[in-house]
Each structure stands twice: as structure tokens, then as C-alpha cells.
N, C-alpha and C positions, 0 to 999 in steps of 0.2 A: 393524770397522767402519768407513768411511774419514768423514771428516768432511763430502764432499757427500750420503752418505747418512741420515746424522743431519740433516744443514740438511730434507734432503724430507722428513724425519719428521714433521719438524717443522710444516713444512708441512702437510702433512697434516692438522694436526690444526684449521690454520685453518678444517676445511669439517668441522669437527665438533664437535656439540653435543649435550653427556651431558645423560640426558633422566632424569627421576624414573620410578619404574613409577605412571604413570597411570592415567586412560580418554582411550583416545584416539577421534577421533571422524572421520571421513571426510566426504568432501564432499557423498555420495551421503545418506547420514545425518546431517547434517547441515544439507542441502535438507531431507529428510525433517520432523524435527525441528519446522522453521522452519513449514515448510508447517502443522502441527501443533498449533503451540504459540502459534502469535506468534499477540499480544493485538489486535494491528491489524489481522490478518487475519480473527479471531473476530469482531471488531464488525461488519468488511465483511459476514460470514459471514452477518450480521445482517439487514442490508439486506436481500441474495438471498432468504434465505427471506423474508422479508417479501412482497417482488415476487411468489415463487410464489405466496402465500396469495391476493393478490389474483387472479392468474391461474386458478386454482383453482376459487376463489369468486368469477368474475363474474359465474355464473349470479343471483349475488342479483336483478340489475340487473331481472331478469325478475318479481320477487316482488313482490306489492304491498305496500304498509305498511299494514299491522293500526292497533288501535287499539280499548280497551277503558276503560270510565269508569264508572263508580257516580256518586250527585248524590244526595239527601239537599234537601230546602226545605220552610222551617217557616216562620214571623211569628206577629205577634200585635199588640196595640194596645200604645201607648208613654205616652198621657198620657190616651185617650179612647176606650173601646171601640167601634167600630160594629155594627149591627144590621145583624140578615139574617136572612129570610123560612126558614122552616122551615117543612113539611106531614109531617104523622104519614103515614107510610106505608099505617098499621093504619090512623087513622080518619079520613083525611081533615085535618085539625083544623092551618090556617096558623098559626102567632104564629109576632111579632118576637122571635127570641133576642141577646143579647148577644154578636158575637165574640172570644174569646175568643184565644189563642196556638190556633198549629195547625200539625201535622206535616203539609205539603202532598204528602208519598209518597213512596218509595224507589222510584228509575230506573233504570237498564244501557243503555249505550247500544256498541256494534260497530258498529265503521267501518270498510272497505276502501276504496283509493284507489292506481291503477296510472293509472300517464303512458309516455305509449309514445311514442317518435320512432323515425325512423334512424339516429338518433345513436349507438342503442346502441348497434348494432352498433360502430360504430369504437370507443368505450369502452373494449370490449370486446378490438378490435387496439390499444388503446392500455397495455393492461396488457401485453399482451405484449411489447412490446415497451421496455415498461420494465424485462418481468424482462431484457430480454436486456441491456439500457446497467445491470445490475447485474449482471448477471454476466459483462461485457466488464471494469466496472470492478474485480471478485475479480480476477480474470484477470491483469491490470493489478497493482493491489496487494501479489497474490502472487509477479509478475514485481518488483514493485522489493524484495519480502522477500528473493525469490531473488539478488538483482543485487548489494543490500547481502552478505548472507550467504558471498557467493563470491567478492569483495572483498576479505572481511574476512579469508578462508580464506586463501587468499595472501598476502595480507602478513601473517596469523602467520608462516605458512609462511618464507618470505624473513626475515622477520626474527629467526625463529629461525638462521637462517645469518646473518644479517649478528651478533647478540649470540654466536654460535660462533664468527668471523670475529675481536671485538673482545674474545672471553675466550680465544682464543689468543692471538693477539697479546698483550696482556695478559703471560700467564701468558709468554709469549716473551720478553717486556721483563724480569717479573719474576725471569726463571734467569738474563739476560743481567746483571741487577745484581750477581745472586747472585756471582759471576764474577768484574766485575768488584769488587768486597768481596774475593772470596779473593785475584784477583791483586794488590789493595793489602798484605794483609795479609802477602803475601809477596814486595814492593818491587816489583813489576811495574808496576805501574799507581801514576798520581797519584790525589790527594785529588778534583781537578776529574773526572777518568773517573769518579768512584762518586756525585759530585756528582749530574755528566750523567748516567749512567745509572738511578739515581734520580728523575730529575727524569723524564725519558724514561715509567715505571711509572705514574708518577704523572699523569702528562698524561691515561694512558687511561685513568683510573677517571670523572670525569664522562662523557665520552662512551656508553662503556658503561654506568652506570647509568642514565639517560636512555635507552636505547635498550630497557633494563630495562622502564621504570616504561610507556612506550610501548605497550610490550609489552600490559602487564597490564592498561591502558587498554583495550587493541581488544579485549583475551580478555573481561572480565568486560562490551563492550559487545555480544559478537559469544552467550555466555551470557545475555543478559539478550532478545536475539533466538529465541533457543534458548529460550524457557520454563524454564531450571537454574536453580539456586540458585544466587548467586556465588561464595558461600563452597562449590561445591562441584568439584573441581579438573576439569582438564579439557589437554588438549593436543590439539595439529590433526597426523593425519597425511597425510599423501599427496605427488605432485610434483608440481615445478613443471613447468607446460608451456615446451618449445622454443619460440625465434624461427624456423622456418625456410623460414616459404612466404609469400612474398609476393601480397599480395590488390591484387587487380582489381577498382577499380565496377563495372564491368558485370556483375561476379558477382554484388553485391550491390543489384542496383537494382531486381531484380524484386521486393524483400520490402519496397520501398518501401509496399506497398498494405495487408500486412500488420502493420503497427504499428497498436498499440492504439490511439492517440496518434488516430491516423486513423482508423479501428472505432469509436471516440466518435461522433468526431465524423457521419459517414455514423450511428449509429442515433438523435444528437440531430435532425439533417435529417429523417431517417424520421418523428421523433416532434412533431417540427413540423410537416409537411405532414399527421400525421395528426390534431395538433389544430385545423388550419388546416380539415381536411375536416369535422370535429365541429364544430366554431363556426357552418359555416357552412349544414350543415343542421338542427343548430338553430333558427336564424337565417333559414333561406328555408323549409321542407318545414314542411307539415304535423303536429301535435301531437295525439295523442287522448287522452283523460285522462277514464277509467271510478271511478266513485267509490258505494258503497253502507252503506246506513247499517243499520242494524236496534234500534228500540227497546221496552223493556218496560218496564211501568208496574209494581209490583209490588205497592202499597197506595197507601192515598190516606182524608185523615178525608175530606176533601172528597164522596169517593162511595165511602159504607162499604159498601154494597154490593158494588158489584163491583170489589176488588179487586188487580183483575186485567189490564190490557190490551198490547198490545203492537202495532209496525207496519214499514213498511219503507219505505226510496227507496232512487230510485237516478238516477243522472246520467250522459249518455255526451254528452260534450263536445268540439267537432272546433277546435281553438285552429289559425290560419291567422295567421301572422305576417306582417306587412305591411310594418313597419318596415327592413326590408333593403332590400328594394325603393326605397328611396327614395334619389334620389341625396343622397349626403354627409350620410347618416344617421351617427348613431353605433354603430349595426352594419359598415355599409358601410368608415365610417371602421376600426374593428375590423378589421376582414376586411385590410384593406388596410394593415393593420402586421405581421399573420402574412405577409405575403405580404413584405412588406421582410426579415423575420426568418427565411426560410429564402430569398432569396437572399444576406443577410448573411453567416448559415453556409457557403452553397456557394461565396460566395468568400475566407471562411477556409479553408475544407477546402483549396481553392487553393493558398491562402499557407502552409498547414503541410507540404503535399505535398513546396514549394518547397523550403520552411527544411527538411522531413528531411533532400530532395536532397544541399541543399549543405553540410550537418552532417556525411551519411554520406561524401563524398567529398573532408570537411575530416579527418573519423577518418583516414580511411581515408590516405593523404598522411602523418598523421598520426603512425602504426602503422608504415607500410613503411620509415619515420626513423627511427623505434625503434632496428625491428632492426636497421637500416645499423649506427646507432649502437653497440649491444650488442653487434652483428659486430667491429665495431673497439676496443671495449673487450675487448673476451674477446683479441683479438689481443694489445691491450697487455696486459695482465695477465698473457699470457705470458713477453713480452717482462720485463716489470717483475718477476719472480719469480724469472726467466736473472741479469736483474743483480741481486739480490738473492744468488741465492745464492752469486755469484762476490766481493761485496760485503763477503758474509764470512768467505765465503774469505781474503780479504787481509787482513780484519780482524784475522784466528788468525791472520796470519803475520806480520802488524806493516808491512803496506805503508800503510794509509789508516787515517785515526782513529777517533773510536767516534760524533764528531760525522756524516760522511759515512753508519756503518755503522747510523744515526738516520736518516738521509730516507732511506735505502733501503727500510727497515721502514716507513715510515710513508707511503710511496710505492702500497708493494703495500697495503698497510691500502688506502688509498685506492684503489686500482684494483679490491678485492673489493669494493668496499661502490658504487663506478661500475655494475659489470659487476648488483649485485644491485637497484640504482636501476633501470637501463634495465627491466633484467627485470619490476618490480613496476610502471611505468609499463607497459611494452607488454601486460600481462598486463589490467590496468584499464583501458584503452583500451579493446582489445578487447571487457571482459567488455562495458563500454556503449554499447558496437556492434552486437551481438547480442542485447542486452536492447530497445534501443532498433527495432531490424527484427522482433521479435520471433520471434526464428528458434534461439533456443536449443535446443529443445524439436526441430527438424532437427539442427542441428551441435553438439555437442558443443566443447569449450575446444579442446580437444584437437584436435579435427579439421577446426580453421580455422588453425589455426599452423605 
């Protein structure tokens, strides 16, 4: 087998990173686990359920207020007992007797009250809007979790390749050091070449260890987001998207209105207008108040013969507020402030849409630039590989020194890392774009690039 073939086989090792038999997870599986087990999403889901409960039980606005009270009263002298006249119902004889301690009796009262105003319907509509806001907030939180998981997933995939490149480069450097050491023992290499070869191998170890530490740290972050035990073994499994399509801004502008941030502003505007309408009706329209009371007196020492009595009362009142018709009253000023809030939210929406459009234009330009840079970096990598092969052949033939070979090897390592870095920057920026526009459900990452 020729030396050129051996060198090419060694270069192929730069793309290979052996992994032990660990539990592998795909991107779809990671997203599914994140949606099911992420603690922040679970917390947001509680708010959604609470808002739904408000909607489902909004009919209780028409339930009257009920109260039941039981009372017992009594009294007696402190220093000097008073007297009272008492007529015996059998003999007709009247006599003055001193008043001692007396229990005035036990009574019960049941009260029912209900207040009706046209603003009640607006309150029910406000519950429905609140539920929609919580639903969109949950979807936005879920999208943020998915965005983070996706970026972590692709980072780990690319970092695996980066670690594999550095590991293979270190193994190649150590192998070359062993070859130089053997030549030195045979008298075909100087001690300086041996030390230089050893130093070149040692210099590769810190960056490799740093890459492994970063990989482990981000893997822990991914496990935490997926609700996994931190000591559980895990590796990611998938393909890195290729950078082949040039994005057009006009193709993405139609999605600006679908952004979660814009949708939340629209719902907040609707809720503010509902609050405005509700307050106006409460302040300007009449209110009907219905109240009924039923009282029972069970027994009393004052009336020992008839120890039971009851009574019922009711009240129907119509309250017409007048403060809202007075110019510059507190009610009028409060309603005017709500008008100002609605106008401010409308302006914020216009500003948010414009800012999002500017951001999309900048992101698309950045993506196209990164795609061009990645294409140039790939071409440069191909040339760097050829240069390294030729330098290695010349070194084996004795035409160049050890320093030139190490420089070519370092250039090859840098070229491979540059391609991986540009790939990750492109994919990371693209993930941000599709989630900012809320088009992750219509277009998967591989379909956009």
C-alpha cells in the first residue's frame, strides 16, 4: 500500500469519533422529551389550566351570594338589678320582679344577594381572552424550549466532530512522534526533531480537553432540559443540515404576523379594549341589586309561650351611576387613561412588527453571508488537505523539515474547525429565524436550507 493511500486513510480518521455503546437520542425524541418533562413548561401549563378553569366556571358570575348566620343574645345586671312587671296569665295578678340574667333567644338568618350589570358579559369574554393569552404564552414558552434543545442538539453533534478531529489529529501527532523517536534511535533524526515532535503533540492536548469539557457541560444542560438524571448516559444521534439554499427576505415577510410576540400584543390589545368596555358599562349603565333575608327566632325567655317566630324581607334596587356623566370626574379620567393605554399598545405593535422585519432582513443577510463563507471554507479545506498530503510526502522523502510538516498539519486542523464553526453558526442562526417567525411547524430545518 502506497504512502499516499496511508495518509488519506489517516485523514479519514479526522472525521471519525468512536463512541461507546450509550443510549442515543434523536432530535425528535429530544423535543418530545423536552415538551413532556421540562419544569418551566409544566409551571406554565398550570397557568393555562387555571385560565381554562375560569372560563369553564364563568357561569358562577350569575350565582347569588349566600350567607347563613346563627346568633344567641343574652344579658344581665352588673351592679343593681332592674325590676320589670310580670302578669301571671292564669291569675291575672301583676307584680314587679327583679331582672336577672336573661337569655334573649336563638335566631337564624339566611341572606341572598345578587348584583346584575351588563358588564357581566364582558367579564366572561375577558376570561376567554385571558385563556387565549395563557395558551399563546405556553406555546411561546414551548417554542423557546424547543429552540434551546435544537441548538444544543446540533451543537453537540458538531462538537462531537470537533472532538473527533482534534482526537485524530492528536493521535496522528503522537504517531509521528513515535516515528521520529524511532528514527532518532536509528540515527536518522536529531534530538531537536524529537523534542519538536513531542511538543507539537503536547500542545494539542489542552484544546482537546477544553472541547471535551464544553461538550460535557452542554450535555448536562440538555439532560436537565429533558428531565433526565444528570448521571444518566446519553449521546445525540442525527445529521447536520447542509447549507445549500440561499434564503430570500420576501419569502419570509408573510410570516411576520404569525410571530408569538405579535400575537400576544394583539391579544393584550383585545383584553385592554374589553377592560375598557367593561369599566365603561359599570360606570355608565344601571345596576340591579336583589336581596332577600329570611329570619327565624327559635326561642326566647322574654316570650316563653310562643318560642318560634319567622319573617322574610326582600329588596330590589336599581342603582344609576351619575359620576360617569360628570366632565373630568374620576370615572371619566379613568376611562380616558384606558383609551391612552389602548393607543400605546397599538403603537407598540407597529413598532414590534417593524423591529421584527428589520431583524429578519439582518438575519437573512447574515445567513447568506455565512453560507458563502462556509462554501469558501470547504473549498479551502480541500486545498489544505492536498497541501498536507504533499508536505507529508515531501517530509518522508527528506525534502522539507519537521517544522513545515507541523505547520501544514495545524493548518489542516484549523481548516476543519473553521468549517464546523461556520456550520454551527449557520444552523444556530437559522433556528433563531424560524422560531422568531413561528414557522417551525410549517418548515423543518432541513427543508429551509
